[in-house]
C-alpha positions in Angstrom: 0.0 0.0 0.0 1.5 3.3 -1.1 1.3 6.4 1.1 0.2 8.5 -1.8 -3.0 6.5 -2.0 -3.8 7.2 1.7 -5.3 10.0 3.6 -5.4 10.7 7.3 -7.8 12.9 9.3 -6.5 14.5 12.5 -9.1 15.7 15.0 -7.2 18.4 16.9 -4.3 20.0 15.1 -2.7 21.6 18.2 0.9 21.4 19.3 1.1 17.6 18.6 -1.5 17.2 15.9 0.0 19.9 13.7 3.5 18.3 14.0 2.1 14.9 13.0 0.1 16.4 10.1 3.2 18.1 8.8 5.2 14.8 8.9 2.4 13.0 7.1 2.3 15.5 4.3 6.0 15.2 3.9 5.6 11.5 3.5 3.0 11.9 0.8 -0.2 11.6 2.7 -3.3 13.7 2.1 -4.1 15.1 5.5 -7.3 16.7 6.8 -7.0 18.5 10.1 -9.5 20.1 12.4 -9.2 23.4 14.4 -11.8 25.0 16.5 -11.9 28.3 14.5 -11.2 29.3 10.9 -8.5 31.7 12.3 -6.4 28.6 12.7 -6.6 27.5 9.0 -3.5 29.4 7.9 -1.2 27.4 10.2 -2.5 24.1 8.7 -2.5 25.3 5.1 1.1 26.5 5.5 2.3 22.9 6.0 -0.1 21.3 3.4 -2.9 20.2 5.7 -6.5 20.6 4.5 -8.2 22.4 7.3 -11.8 22.2 8.5 -13.6 23.7 11.5 -14.7 21.5 14.3 -15.6 22.7 17.8 -16.9 19.7 19.7 -18.5 21.9 22.3 -20.8 23.2 19.5 -21.1 20.3 17.1 -19.5 16.9 16.4 -20.4 17.0 12.7 -17.4 16.2 10.4 -17.8 17.0 6.7 -19.3 14.0 5.0 -16.7 14.1 2.3 -14.2 13.2 5.0 -16.3 10.9 7.3 -17.7 8.8 4.5 -14.3 7.9 3.0 -11.6 8.2 5.7 -9.9 5.0 6.8 -7.4 6.5 9.4 -8.6 8.8 12.1 -6.3 10.3 14.7 -8.0 12.0 17.7 -5.7 14.3 19.6 -7.8 16.4 21.8 -7.8 16.7 25.6 -11.0 16.3 27.5 -13.0 19.5 27.2 -14.4 19.5 30.7 -13.1 16.8 33.2 -16.1 17.5 35.4 -18.5 16.4 32.7 -17.3 12.9 31.6 -20.6 11.8 30.3 -20.8 14.8 28.0 -17.4 14.0 26.6 -18.4 10.4 26.2 -21.4 11.4 24.1 -19.2 13.7 22.0 -16.7 11.0 21.2 -19.5 8.5 20.4 -21.2 10.9 18.0 -17.8 11.7 16.4 -16.9 8.0 15.9 -20.3 7.0 14.7 -19.8 9.1 11.6 -17.0 6.9 10.4 -17.1 3.5 8.9 -16.2 0.4 11.0 -13.3 0.0 8.6 -11.7 3.2 9.9 -8.7 2.7 12.1 -8.9 5.0 15.2 -5.7 6.3 16.9 -6.5 8.0 20.2 -4.1 10.1 22.3 -4.9 9.5 26.0 -2.7 10.3 29.0 -0.7 8.6 31.7 -2.8 10.8 34.0 -5.3 7.9 33.7 -3.3 6.1 36.4 -3.7 6.8 40.1 -1.4 9.2 41.9 -0.3 6.4 44.3 3.3 5.0 44.3 3.5 2.1 42.0 5.0 0.8 38.7 2.1 1.2 36.3 1.7 -0.9 33.2 -1.1 -1.2 30.7 -2.4 -4.2 32.5 -3.2 -2.2 35.6 -6.7 -3.1 37.0 -8.7 0.1 37.6 -11.3 0.1 40.4 -15.0 0.8 39.6 -14.5 4.4 40.7 -11.4 4.8 38.6 -13.3 3.4 35.6 -15.7 6.4 35.8 -12.9 9.0 35.2 -13.1 10.9 32.0 -9.9 9.3 30.5 -11.1 5.8 31.2 -14.5 6.6 29.8 -13.0 8.1 26.6 -10.7 5.1 26.1 -13.6 2.7 26.5 -15.6 4.6 23.9 -12.8 4.1 21.4 -12.3 0.4 22.4 -16.0 -0.3 22.0 -16.5 1.4 18.7 -16.2 -1.7 16.6 -13.2 -0.2 14.9 -9.5 -1.2 15.0 -7.9 1.1 17.5 -4.7 2.2 19.0 -4.6 4.1 22.3 -1.5 5.9 23.4 -1.2 7.0 27.0 1.2 9.9 26.6 3.5 11.0 29.4 4.3 14.6 30.1 5.1 16.2 26.7 8.3 18.1 26.1 9.6 19.5 22.9 10.1 22.8 21.0 8.9 25.7 23.2 7.3 23.3 25.6 8.9 22.4 29.0 7.6 22.4 32.5 10.6 24.4 33.8 8.7 27.4 32.4 6.2 27.0 35.2 8.4 25.7 38.0 11.4 28.1 37.7 12.0 29.7 41.1 9.0 28.1 42.8 9.2 27.0 46.4 7.7 23.9 48.1 7.6 21.8 44.9 6.5 18.3 45.9 8.0 14.9 45.4 11.7 15.7 44.7 12.8 12.0 44.4 9.8 10.8 42.4 10.6 9.7 38.8 10.0 11.8 35.7 7.5 10.3 33.3 8.0 12.4 30.1 8.0 11.8 26.4 9.4 14.0 23.6 7.1 15.3 20.9 9.3 13.6 18.2 8.9 10.2 19.8 5.1 10.8 20.0 5.0 11.5 16.3 7.2 8.5 15.5 4.8 6.2 17.4 1.8 7.7 15.8 3.3 7.3 12.3 4.1 3.6 13.1 0.5 3.0 14.2 -0.7 4.7 11.0 1.6 2.8 8.7 1.2 -0.7 10.3 -2.2 -2.3 9.9 -1.4 -4.8 12.6 -0.5 -2.2 15.2 -3.4 -2.1 17.7 -3.9 -2.0 21.5 -3.1 0.3 24.4 0.4 1.5 25.0 2.1 3.8 27.5 4.3 6.3 25.7 7.0 7.4 28.2 10.7 7.7 27.7 12.3 4.7 29.5 14.8 6.7 31.5 13.3 8.2 34.6 15.5 10.8 36.4 14.2 12.2 39.7 12.2 15.3 39.6 14.8 17.2 41.6 17.7 16.2 39.4 15.8 16.8 36.2 14.5 20.2 37.0 17.8 21.3 38.6 19.6 20.4 35.4 16.9 22.1 33.3 17.2 25.3 35.4 21.0 25.3 34.8 20.5 24.7 31.0 18.0 27.5 30.7 19.8 29.8 33.1 16.8 30.3 35.4 16.2 29.9 39.1 15.9 26.2 40.1 12.7 25.2 42.0 13.0 24.5 45.7 11.6 21.2 46.8 9.7 20.0 49.8 11.7 17.0 50.9 8.8 15.6 52.9 6.7 14.4 50.0 7.7 11.2 48.3 5.7 9.2 45.7 7.5 6.6 43.6 5.1 6.7 40.7 6.7 5.2 37.6 5.0 4.6 34.2 6.5 1.6 32.3 6.9 1.7 28.5 8.2 -1.8 28.1 5.1 -3.1 26.3 5.5 -0.9 23.2 9.1 -1.9 22.8 8.3 -5.6 23.4 5.1 -5.9 21.2 5.8 -3.6 18.3 9.6 -3.1 18.5 9.3 0.7 19.1 12.5 2.3 20.3 12.6 5.8 21.8 15.2 8.0 20.2 14.7 11.5 21.8 16.0 11.7 25.4 13.9 14.0 27.6 17.0 15.6 29.0 18.0 16.9 25.5 16.4 20.2 26.4 14.5 21.8 23.6 14.6 25.4 22.4 12.5 27.4 24.8 11.6 31.1 25.2 11.6 32.0 28.9 10.5 35.5 29.8 
């Protein structure tokens, strides 16, 4: 199957979706991408993406020219209102129902789905009934139960060009959990995983997407502060939670290798 014969629709061309769309266009794909307002069309058109307007808070209707023919759908939108999980569930169901059962769905979830307790979390973690009612679990189950082939990526904290948490932590006092592990992933590795899921028909299932090295929060943010020449955060040494997200499954099952270390600090404008 040649990439020139394929198209991909991306719901949510934000920081990650736009980067993915650009990479797909460069590979020869025809890419449709949604933004909430027409003012965002220019950014998509500048990299060759065919834009369309979709604000899920107002309507879930996708142009029929897309929904009737698309075979690869990437959904890269955060929950609109975490306090209204049933509303988000209905939105996702209405969105997916417009596409054929032959459409492959790739959904970006989050490692925030796991509890905050100390543990080594894998994709086999058994959620309690209460945890199953959280918005991320509800969203994932909508995708799984849609009668479509699906891939769900649980993304760690995202870092990449002009995106790094030191922006918000510089100089802060009382930052919690200094010796807890970092569970981050670089934008480039996210895009690589998404591309692999798009190009491989057999790629399906749920996968954590977190760089396999986990420096402590204190070490990581201290080094980041040195690199960006900003004040390092001051940690509260009393709070300790060893919460680690494992990414062994994606390497074992589909031979995915992470290539972009999270401590290769990206370009970042700090005011």
